[in-house]
N, C-alpha and C positions, 0 to 999 in steps of 0.2 A: 262762706258756707261752713257751718259748724261740723266738725268731724265726729262721726259716730263709730269709728273703727275701734275694735277691741285692741288691747295691748298684745304684743308678741309674747308667747307663740300662739295664742288663741286666734289672732289674725295673722295670716300669711298671704299678703297680696299676690305672691307668685302663684298661688293655687289657680287663680283665674287666668294665668298666662301659660299654664302647663300643657295645653294641647290646642291645635288649630280650632277644634270645635268650641272649646271654652272661650278662646279669644274672640271668635266670631259672635258668640252669644252676648258678650258684654261690650262689644265695640260701640263706642259712642258716636262715631262719625263714619258714614258709609258714602261711597261714590257710586253713582249709576249713570247710564247714558243720558238720563233725563237732565243731568246737571250740566250738559255740554252745549255750547254754541260754537260752531265751526267757522272761523274766519277764512275766506277764500279770496283769491285775486283773479280778476277777470280781465282779459285782454282781447283785442281785435283778432280776426281771422276765423278759420274753421279747422277743426281737428288739431289745434295747437296746444301743446303742453311744453312749457318753458321753465326750466329750473331757476329758482332764485338762489344765487351763489352763496349769499350770506345766511340762508335759512335752509340747511340741508333737509331734503325730503319735501319741501314746499314748492308748489308749481304755480305759475300763472297759466290759466286755462282760457281757451276761447269759450264763447257763450254756449255752444253746443255741448262741450265737455263739462262745463260748469253744471248744466242741467242734468247730465248723466251722473256727475258726482253727487249732486243733491239727491237724486233718486237712490243712489247707493247709501248715502248717509241716512236717509229716511228708513231704508230697510234695516239699518243697524240700530235704529232706535234713537238716533240723534234728533232732538226736536227742532233745532233752529240752525240756520246757516246765515252768515253775515258777509255781505259783498263789499269788496274794495276794488275800484277800477284802476287799471294801468292805462292811463290816458295817453293817446298819441300826443307828443309834444306840440305838434302843429295845431292842436285844438286848445292849447292852454293860452289864455288871453288875460288882459288886464280886467276885463269885465266879467270873466268866468261864465259866460253865457251857456257853455256846454253843460254846466252843472244842472240846469233845469230843462235841457233838451229832452223831450219825451223818448227820443230814440238814441240817447247816449248809451254807453256800454252797460252801465248799471241798470238802467230801466229795461233794456232789452233782456238782460240776464234775469231780472225779476220775472218778467212774463214767461220766459222759457222755463224757469224753475217751477212756477206755479202750474204750468202745463205738465211737466215731467214728474213732479213730486208734490201734488196738491196738498198733502198733509203736513209738509214741513213748513215751519214759519220762516219767512224771509225777513231778515233784518238788514237795514241799510245804514250807511254812514252819511251824516249830514255835516259837511264842512267844505270849504272852497278849495282846499289845498290840492286835490287831484286835478283841478281845472285852472289853477292860478299860475300865471307865468312867474310870479314871485315866490311860489311855494308856500304861501301862508294860508291859514284857515279863513282869513277875512280879506276884504279889500285893503289895498295899500295906497294911501294918499299922502304924498309928501313925507314918506318914510314912516307914517303912523298906520297901524292896523285899526281901521275905523270900525266902530261898533254898530251903530244904528243902521247904516247903509248895508252892512253885512247881514244883519238880522233880516232885513227885507228880502235879500237874495236867498237866504236860507229857507224862508217860508216858501218861496217859489220852488226851490229844490225839493222841499218836503212834499209839496202838493204833487209834483211830477212823479215822485216815487210812490206816493199813495195811489195815484191814478193808475200806475203800472201794476199795482197789486201788493205792495209792501205791507207786511203785517206789523213790523216793529221799526220805528224810526229811532235812529241813534245819533242825536246831536253831539258831536265831538269837538265842536269849534271853540267852546268856552267863552262865547260872547255873552254879555249881560242881557237878560230879558228875552233870550231866544226861545225858551220853553213856552212862555206865555204866548208869544207871537205864533209859534208853531201850533200850539193847541187851539188858539182862536182860528187859525187858518184851516185846520182839519175840521173843526166843528162847523164852520161856515161852508166848507166845501163838501159836507156830507160824509166825512170820514170819521164819524164819532167812535168807531170801534178800533181805529188804528192806535197802537200802543206806542208810548214814548219811553224808551230806555235811555235816560240821559247820562252822558259822561259828565257827571257832576264834579267829581274830585279827580280831575285829570291834571297830572303834574308835568312840569317842564323838565322832563326826564332825559337822561342819556341812554336809556334802555330802548329807544325807538329806532336806532340807526338802521337795523336790517329791514324794518318795515318801510322806511323811506326808500331803500333800495328797491323793494318789491313793487312799490307804486310809482317809481320813477321820480320821486320828489327830492332826492338827495342833492342833485346838482342845481335844482331850481331854487331851493330855499336861500333867501337873502336875509342874513341876520339870524335871530333866534325867536322863540315864541314865548319869552318870559313875561311879556306885557299882558298876556291873556291866559296862559296856562299857569297852574299853581306853583308856588315856591315849595320845593321838597321839604323845607324845614317847618311847614305849617300843618297843623292838625285841627285846631279849633276852627280855622277858616273853612275847612272841608265840611264841618257840620253846619256852618252858616249857609254854605252854598247848597247843601242837600236840602235843608229846610226851605230855602227859597225855591228850588226847582220843584219840590213837592207841592208847594203852595201854588206854583204856576201851572201845574197840571201834569207833571211827570208821573208815570205809573210805577217805574222802577228806576233805580240809580246804579251807576257804575263807578268803580274805583279803578284807576289806571295810572301806572302799572299795577301789577298784582302783588306778587309775593313780597317785594320790598315795602309794601304798604298794607300789610295785614292788620296792623293796628287801626288803620282808618276803616277797614271793613268791619272790624269788631265794634268800634265806636258807632259806626253808622247803624248797624243792626240793633245794638243795644239801645240806642237813642230813639230811633224812629220806627223800628219794627216793620219796615217795608221790605219788599224784595230787593236784595242787594246782590249785585254781580261784580265780578272783577275780570280784568283782561290780563291774562298771562301773555305779556307782550313779546314782540319779536326778539328782543335782547335776552329775555328769560329763556325762551325756547332755544335760541342759538347757543347759549352757554351750555345748556344741558346736552344738546346734540353734539357740540364740539368736544366736551369732556368725555362723552360716551364713545365717540369715534376714536379718541385717543386712548381708550381703555382705562381711563382714570375713575370712571364710575360705571355702575350698572344702569344703563340708560332707561330701561323699562321700569325698574324699581324706583328710580328717582322721579321719573315722570309720574308714576302713580302716587308716590308720597307727596310730591309737590301739589298735586290737585286735591288730595285729602286735606292738605293744610288750609286751602281756601274754604272748604266746607267747615272745618273745625273753627275757623275764624268768623263764621256766621254767614258766609256767602250762600245764596240759593243756587248759584250757577257760575260757570266760568267760560269766557271766551278763550279758547285755546287751539293752537295749531296742532296739538296732539289729539284732537277730538276723535278722529277715526282710529288711531292707534289705541286710544284708551277704550273706546267702545269694543274693539276687537279683543283687547285683553280681558275686559270684564265679561265677555261672552265665552271666554276660555279658549 
């Protein structure tokens, strides 16, 4: 962009920074509650709130309290909530059949939320890891995470969630061809208006550790996920995958993790011009909280600054565990 700024002293850029009012008037990037998706963890029981040790301030909640929390979030102007189940280890199997059980934790929570907070959009996670005794996002056969058999299972999982009332399907598995299969399943099942927010550029990252604690997958995982999640060194590959998922029927795309991959967010927005979201993952959240608890940073200011970075990089919204705190801060 060609500069039209006058030479000093006719131009003094500091003039526009000289008061809160002037800074607000010329601010290029703003954050509102509309930009937030709140990820939450659901567990069995009733009236249960259980802290996640590695994610200070984050709780696993039973279905009844998830529904209440969704109503609170709706009242705060948060437009969407995303569900992740903490599955009883006894229900984790090789065939992952609990994933498409209509009465599993996630599907019960969807129905409860739609009753308690009908105006909030419910997003779900589509991957087999919460139900897989091996901790992987797909079926494991002779040590290999198999693609096509997994996709068939993910379609069944998708349809069970759609039947329960999910508004947004979030495939996070990184199997090839899964978006096309899910879209076809939704169309043939009469769920033409269900949205797909695809975790298209999901990297094999070390930032996920606290999340795996939260869903009880840390001890179950055998090996790593590098054969299906992206190599952190790759950027062009992300654009190829985004293009593929859009052609297969994704409505929106996700970059995960978030702040370490802002370059991918910007390239995605500039290249495709579609709704781009990022996930401020558990490791990002935990580092900010830990530094704040030690008095090394101002936690509230860093929280707000970190989320503004996503908007500046081209994101239309962010999945963040800070969602309620941010909405409260924005409301003064």
